VOSELO-186698 format. One record per residue (C-alpha): z, y, x; residue in three letters. Coordinates in steps of 0.2 Angstrom, whole numbers, plus 5000, padded with zeros to 4 digits. Last residue first. Example, Ala and Ser with C-alpha at 12.3 -4.5 7.8 and 13.67 -1.06 7.14 Angstrom:
<rs>
503649955068Ser503949785062Ala
</rs>
This chain:
<rs>
507747565495Unk508947575480Unk509847405486Unk510047475504Unk511247605498Unk512347465490Unk512747405508Unk514147535511Unk515047465496Unk515047295504Unk514347155493Unk514747035480Unk513446945468Unk513646945449Unk511746965445Unk512047145440Unk512847195457Unk514647195461Unk515347315475Unk516747295487Unk518347385491Unk519847295498Unk518947275515Unk518747095523Unk517147045515Unk516346935529Unk514646985535Unk512946925527Unk512247105527Unk511647105509Unk512546965500Unk514147015508Unk515146855514Unk516646765506Unk517646675520Unk519246685510Unk518946695492Unk518546845482Unk518846825463Unk518046945451Unk518846945433Unk517847015419Unk518647105404Unk517147235404Unk518247355394Unk519647345406Unk518447365421Unk517647515413Unk519347595409Unk519847575427Unk518247645433Unk518447795422Unk520147825428Unk519547815446Unk518247945442Unk519448065434Unk520648045449Unk519148085461Unk518648235450Unk520448295451Unk520548275469Unk518948375471Unk519548505460Unk521148525470Unk520148535486Unk519048675479Unk520548765472Unk521348755489Unk519848835497Unk519748965484Unk521549015486Unk521349025505Unk519849135503Unk520749245490Unk522249265501Unk521149305516Unk520249445505Unk521849515499Unk522649525516Unk521149605523Unk520949725509Unk522749785510Unk522649795528Unk521049905527Unk521950065534Unk523249965544Unk521849885554Unk521250055560Unk519550125557Unk518750205572Unk517650055574Unk516750095558Unk516649955545Unk515149855542Unk515549705554Unk517249695546Unk516449675528Unk515549515533Unk517049425541Unk518149485527Unk517049425513Unk516949555499Unk517149525481Unk518949455480Unk519649605490Unk518949715476Unk520249865474Unk520649875493Unk518749875498Unk518250005484Unk519750115488Unk519350115507Unk517550155503Unk518050295491Unk519250365504Unk517850365518Unk516650455506Unk516550625516Unk516150525532Unk514550475524Unk513550315527Unk515150215523Unk515050255505Unk513250205503Unk513650045512Unk515050015500Unk513950045485Unk512649915492Unk514049795494Unk514549825476Unk512849785470Unk512649635481Unk514349565474Unk513749585457Unk512149495460Unk513049355469Unk514249335454Unk512749285442Unk511949395430Unk512449425411Unk513349585415Unk512949635433Unk512349805427Unk514049845419Unk515049785434Unk514049895446Unk513950045434Unk515850035433Unk515950055452Unk514750205452Unk515650285437Unk517350275446Unk516550345462Unk515950505452Unk515050635463Unk513750645450Unk512450695462Unk512950605478Unk513850455471Unk513050425454Unk511350475460Unk511450365475Unk512050215464Unk510550235453Unk509450235469Unk510150075475Unk510050005457Unk508150035456Unk507849885444Unk506849985432Unk508349975419Unk509350035434Unk508450195435Unk508750225417Unk510650185419Unk510750305434Unk509950445425Unk511150415410Unk512650425422Unk511950585429Unk511750675413Unk511750845422Unk509950885416Unk508250895424Unk508050705424Unk508650675406Unk506950715397Unk505850635410Unk507050485410Unk506850465391Unk504950465392Unk504950345407Unk506150225399Unk505050205383Unk506350125371Unk506249945365Unk507549845375Unk509049935369Unk510749885376Unk511149995391Unk510150155385Unk510850135368Unk512650115374Unk512450265385Unk511750375371Unk513150315359Unk514450365373Unk513550535374Unk513650555355Unk515550525355Unk515850665367Unk516650645384Unk515550765394Unk516650925390Unk516251105389Unk516451095370Unk514951195364Unk513851185379Unk514250995381Unk513950975362Unk512151045364Unk511850935379Unk512450785369Unk511450825354Unk509850845363Unk510150685373Unk510550585357Unk508950645349Unk507950585364Unk508750415363Unk508450415344Unk506650455347Unk506450325360Unk507250185349Unk506150235334Unk504550255344Unk504850085352Unk504849995335Unk506149855335Unk507049905319Unk508649815315Unk508749895297Unk510649925300Unk510749965318Unk509050035322Unk508450115306Unk510250175302Unk510450255319Unk508750335316Unk509350405299Unk510950475308Unk509950565321Unk508750635308Unk510150695297Unk510850785313Unk509250865317Unk508750925299Unk507051015299Unk506250855306Unk507150765292Unk505650765279Unk504450695292Unk505650555296Unk505850515278Unk503950505275Unk503850395291Unk505050275285Unk504250235268Unk505750235256Unk506950085255Unk507249995238Unk507449815242Unk509049835252Unk509849955239Unk509950135245Unk511350195256Unk510250255271Unk509050365261Unk510150465249Unk511450445263Unk510550585273Unk511350715262Unk513050665268Unk512850705286Unk511550845282Unk512750935270Unk512151075259Unk510351095266Unk510150905266Unk510650895247Unk509551035242Unk508050965252Unk508250795244Unk508250855226Unk506450835221Unk506150695233Unk507450595224Unk506750635207Unk505050585212Unk505750425219Unk506350355202Unk507250205207Unk508850305208Unk510350225218Unk510450345233Unk510150495221Unk511650445211Unk512750415226Unk512250585233Unk512550675217Unk514250595215Unk514750645233Unk514250825228Unk515350815212Unk516850765222Unk518350805211Unk517550755195Unk518450805179Unk518750985186Unk517351055176Unk516851245180Unk514951285178Unk513951405189Unk515051355204Unk513651285215Unk514351105214Unk514451125195Unk512651195194Unk512151045204Unk512850925192Unk511850995177Unk510250995188Unk510650815192Unk510750765174Unk509250865168Unk508250785182Unk508850605177Unk508450615159Unk508450425156Unk509750425142Unk511150365153Unk510750505165Unk510750645152Unk512450575146Unk513050575164Unk512550755166Unk513450805150Unk515050705156Unk515050825172Unk514750975160Unk516250945149Unk516451135146Unk517151105128Unk515651195120Unk514451115132Unk515050945127Unk514850975109Unk513251055111Unk512550905120Unk513250785108Unk512250825092Unk510550845098Unk510850715111Unk511250585099Unk512450455106Unk511850275106Unk512550225123Unk512050135139Unk513450175152Unk513950335160Unk514250425143Unk515650305136Unk516550275152Unk516550465156Unk517250505139Unk518650365142Unk519150445158Unk518950625153Unk520150615138Unk520150795134Unk520750755116Unk519250865109Unk518050775121Unk518650605118Unk518550625099Unk516850705100Unk516150565111Unk516950435100Unk516250505085Unk514450515092Unk514650335099Unk515150265081Unk513850375072Unk512450315084Unk512950135083Unk512850115064Unk512349935062Unk513049895080Unk514749935074Unk514849805060Unk513949685072Unk515249705085Unk515049795102Unk515749965095Unk517049875084Unk518549875095Unk518150045103Unk517950125086Unk519650055080Unk520550115095Unk519750285095Unk520150305076Unk521950245079Unk522250375092Unk521650505080Unk522850445066Unk524250455079Unk523650635083Unk523850675064Unk525650615065Unk526050745078Unk524950885070Unk525950875054Unk525551025042Unk523751075046Unk523050915052Unk523950825038Unk523150935026Unk521450885033Unk521950705034Unk522250695015Unk523650565013Unk523850454997Unk522050404997Unk522550224992Unk521150204980Unk519650264990Unk518350174981Unk517250084994Unk515450074996Unk515250245003Unk513450315003Unk512650375019Unk511150495017Unk512050635025Unk512250555042Unk513950535049Unk514450625064Unk514550785054Unk516050715045Unk517050705061Unk517650885060Unk519050835048Unk519350645048Unk518950535033Unk517150525037Unk517450415052Unk518350285042Unk517050235030Unk515750265044Unk516550115053Unk515750005040Unk517149875036Unk516849705042Unk518349635032Unk519149555048Unk518849715058Unk519649825045Unk521049705043Unk521449695062Unk521349885063Unk522449915048Unk523749795055Unk523849885071Unk523850055062Unk525250035050Unk525350215047Unk525650195028Unk523950265024Unk523150145036Unk524149995030Unk523550025012Unk521750055019Unk521749885028Unk522249805012Unk520749885004Unk519649815019Unk520349645016Unk519949654998Unk518149705001Unk517849575014Unk518649435003Unk517549484989Unk516049474999Unk516449305006Unk517049234990Unk515649284979Unk515249104973Unk517149064972Unk517648894979Unk519148824968Unk520048694980Unk519848774997Unk519548944991Unk521148954981Unk522349004995Unk521149135003Unk520849224987Unk522749214982Unk523349284999Unk522049424998Unk522549474981Unk524349464986Unk524049585000Unk523049694989Unk524349724977Unk523649894973Unk523749864954Unk521849864953Unk521849744967Unk522949634958Unk521849644943Unk520249604953Unk521149454960Unk521649384943Unk519849414937Unk519149314952Unk520349174948Unk519949164930Unk521549174919Unk522349004918Unk522548954900Unk524348934893Unk524048834877Unk525148804862Unk525748654853Unk526848634837Unk528148544828Unk529548494840Unk528848614853Unk527448584865Unk526748674880Unk524948634886Unk524548694903Unk523048774912Unk521148734915Unk521048554919Unk522648514909Unk524548504915Unk525748444901Unk527348534898Unk528948494888Unk530148534874Unk529948714869Unk531148774856Unk530848964859Unk529749034872Unk529449204881Unk528249194895Unk528649254912Unk527449294926Unk527249304945Unk528849234953Unk528549214972Unk528349044982Unk526949124993Unk525549004990Unk526248894977Unk526449044966Unk527749044952Unk527649054933Unk529149054922Unk529248984904Unk530649064894Unk531949014881Unk532748844886Unk531848844903Unk530148774908Unk529448794925Unk527548824929Unk526948804947Unk525448904951Unk523948884963Unk523548764956Unk524148714939Unk525648614942Unk526948574929Unk528848584928Unk530248524916Unk531948574910Unk532448704923Unk534248744919Unk534748774937Unk533648924939Unk532248924952Unk532148954971Unk530548874976Unk530548784993Unk529648845008Unk528048745011Unk527548615024Unk528948495019Unk529048325027Unk529048145021Unk527348085025Unk526848095006Unk527148285008Unk528748364999Unk528748524991Unk530548564985Unk530948664970Unk532748724974Unk534148724961Unk535548694974Unk534948514977Unk533048474974Unk532048474958Unk530448394966Unk528648444968Unk527548314977Unk526148324989Unk524748204995Unk523248314990Unk523948354973Unk525548444966Unk526248274959Unk527748304949Unk529548234950Unk530848324940Unk532548264937Unk533548384926Unk535148454933Unk537048434932Unk537348244929Unk535848194939Unk536448274955Unk535148254968Unk535048174985Unk533748194998Unk532148105005Unk532447915007Unk530947815013Unk530047665006Unk528947525013Unk528047415000Unk526547405012Unk525247454998Unk526347544986Unk527047654999Unk528647724992Unk529447894994Unk531247904987Unk532248034978Unk534148024976Unk535647994964Unk535047884949Unk533347854956Unk531947974957Unk530247894963Unk528847964973Unk527347844974Unk526047854988Unk524447754987Unk523447894980Unk524648014972Unk525947944960Unk527448014951Unk529047944945Unk530647964935Unk532247874931Unk532047724943Unk533447594944Unk534247574961Unk533947474976Unk532147454973Unk530947304975Unk529047334976Unk528047214965Unk526147174967Unk524647124958Unk525247134940Unk523747104928Unk522647194916Unk521247144906Unk519847194894Unk519147354902Unk520147334918Unk521847384923Unk522647324940Unk524447334939Unk525747384952Unk527547344948Unk529147434953Unk530747344953Unk532547364949Unk532447234935Unk532747234916Unk531847404911Unk530447374924Unk529547514932Unk527647534930Unk526247584941Unk524447574935Unk522947554945Unk521147574939Unk519747454937Unk517847434940Unk517747604948Unk516047674951Unk516247824939Unk517947864948Unk519747854943Unk520747804959Unk521447974962Unk522147964944Unk523447834948Unk524147804931Unk525947814927Unk527347704919Unk529147714915Unk530447604906Unk529347444904Unk530147284897Unk528547214889Unk526747234894Unk525647224878Unk524147114877Unk522547184883Unk521247064877Unk520747164862Unk521147344863Unk522247404849Unk521447524837Unk521647714840Unk519947744834Unk519547874847Unk520547834863Unk520547644859Unk522347584861Unk523247494875Unk525047444874Unk526547474886Unk528247404880Unk529947474880Unk529847524862Unk528347634865Unk527447674880Unk525647704875Unk524047684886Unk522447764878Unk520947674884Unk519147734883Unk518747624898Unk518447764911Unk519347884900Unk521047804904Unk522247914894Unk524147914897Unk525547934884Unk527347914886Unk528947884876Unk528347864858Unk529947874848Unk530947724842Unk530747674823Unk529647604809Unk528247544820Unk526647594829Unk525947714816Unk524247764820Unk523347934817Unk521547974817Unk520848144820Unk521648314816Unk520448464819Unk521048614828Unk520648774819Unk519348894825Unk519049024838Unk520849024844Unk520848854851Unk519748904865Unk519748764879Unk518448804891Unk516648734890Unk515648884892Unk515048894874Unk516848884868Unk517748724863Unk518748664847Unk520148544850Unk520148374843Unk521848304839Unk522348114839Unk524148074832Unk525147924839Unk526647884828Unk528247804832Unk529447914822Unk529848034837Unk528048074839Unk526748044852Unk525348174851Unk523648144859Unk522448294863Unk520548264865Unk519548414870Unk519448354888Unk520848234890Unk522548274885Unk524248184883Unk525848234874Unk527648174871Unk529048184858Unk528248294844Unk529448294829Unk529048174815Unk530848114812Unk531648284813Unk530548374801Unk530348234789Unk531748294777Unk531148474779Unk529448434773Unk528148444787Unk526748564793Unk526148524810Unk525648674822Unk524248664834Unk523348764847Unk524148934848Unk523549034863Unk524449104878Unk523549184893Unk523949134911Unk524049224928Unk524549394920Unk524749554930Unk525649694920Unk524549834912Unk
</rs>
């Protein structure tokens, strides 16, 4: 069955003798409610009363139309135009170039409203007709002058309130609010009846086409433009819709939103305002004109009238859907909602939007389908159940709410015959489910959505998206998803699924089986590291203690991170951890480092225990590598130098029997036994470089004198043994700035030659001269700075002091003959040498 926007019904047919046929033919028409008025060619106005159905729609087919009163206006000239003003029960009639007012029911002339002469066109401003109005506006054009008149029409009076001049004679006009659209002999104009301004639109060819000027409503007009185009023009002079392409022989046009009806010699065509496409054709014969009504259009011939009634919009929409024209249905639904709100609009819109989505879905228009499914709030289960092997994700009690009309492709068949295309459908499924997962439509069936995504990712070996799904909160059913993951060897994801559902022990046990080789799953390259990170973040301490031994036995260095990498506010009891790590020395050492360096522990037992652990580790490394340059030993030395909290005697007792001479020296130095420290380094360790470095390290934070004393002590130790002569010479030559030449010479053996210590002597003297010159330079700079400040002070004081001949010092009473003098607070002059007596 073809789509119909209008249904046709006969309304009236006038029977007349053949001689009267031409004279009494219908020339114009007007309609209000069930009242139809006919203006004939022989100057007669006929009132018709239509029957009505129970719902108030015009239904002429139910019973015959009754003829009401008729009024003969004269003997000649046709009735040119009729307009009803129901507010006052007036019927305005244009006849014989005059406008007269009749009563709508009796057709008697209205007293007080004299006819308006010399009128070629008139129109009522319908937008001004309200129950509160005391008058309405009428626009007319003069048949003698090129002018538009604006009339105010009341119950018993009318008057011209304004005139708008035109350059050409009007041939047709339409009004919407305060805007008048006029067709002149060669162009269309827009006029503002308030301001009188007008704007030219575009030309027309009156000799080749009929002039059409019709109000579409809401400030928009339909015009018969050049090249047979129906032009939609807004009252501001712009076009917001594409033009209609209609035949050149269009006789008239009427608007019944959302359609435009055009009359041609033999047919009436229906176009949509929304998409400017042709929708319906009605065959006619002898039609002369159209009249828009509240629910359709009246079409009249010379002898009869028939109605084209608008099919209810929801019925039109359902018909389009039935013909699988869902895009048109959706466009129609959205387009009419603003003017004709439908009670079931939202639900209807969602259903049609989803059906449109299925059309694109089965045509592989996946991007459009996804957007339409989301807009239509489609239940994701409607899509999931279409896919083979996915039906099990949907619960058995789910009932589909959509008739699968566009099911042109069976995905099961597609899976068997065209795998490539089927994979495109699978990609769409994943994209759609991801998009709606956090929306209301997805949250209503979150378990089915997440189960479907898990199965989809698993079968496609999409490890990244699978892990993203299971590692975060999800609604996956364990009863359904665990077997799926096990079947596809996705054990790492299985552990993450357990974890996201609060089954921490099951999760870690699953990962441990991967780490120990019981399961093969390459999706995680560092499963042990993942286990460590998970345990370090867990709040459940029972789980951490359960697997702590396994992690430490496998790798102490990484295993200890379950205690050291925890959040700052979630550390374990320190002593419990230390007790556990007793069996794991490397882990114990690393944990103690964490306590001291990261937690900033100041407990003596932690610092002492770390020092002892360093000693044990250092001795072990020395045995293995036969080297004393291990990193652990450097850490030990750093701890012994920097820490203030370890027990020196305990650590010294542990170091004393070992070959860790530098550590012995540091510990002795911490008790201020620096001479003994140097003896150990020189005589036991036989390491002059270490001894000299000790002096500088121990002197850090002290004054230069303390450092020099340590080096002098070291020099004396060297000089006390003939075997250390070379070390003593090197110490002198390398530190000439430390030892004063006169002091060092007294210590040197008489057997030493000057040449042996010449480098030291030269360096020492050079340093002495340098220091002397630097002191002089500093004094000069200080003196210059003092003078500069004095100049600044004098400039700032802006005070002149005049010293006359014979001026005497206020203190000693002697003459002021020197250029320098002092000036006390009372303004009295004195010698600078006499200022010292003031303080006394």
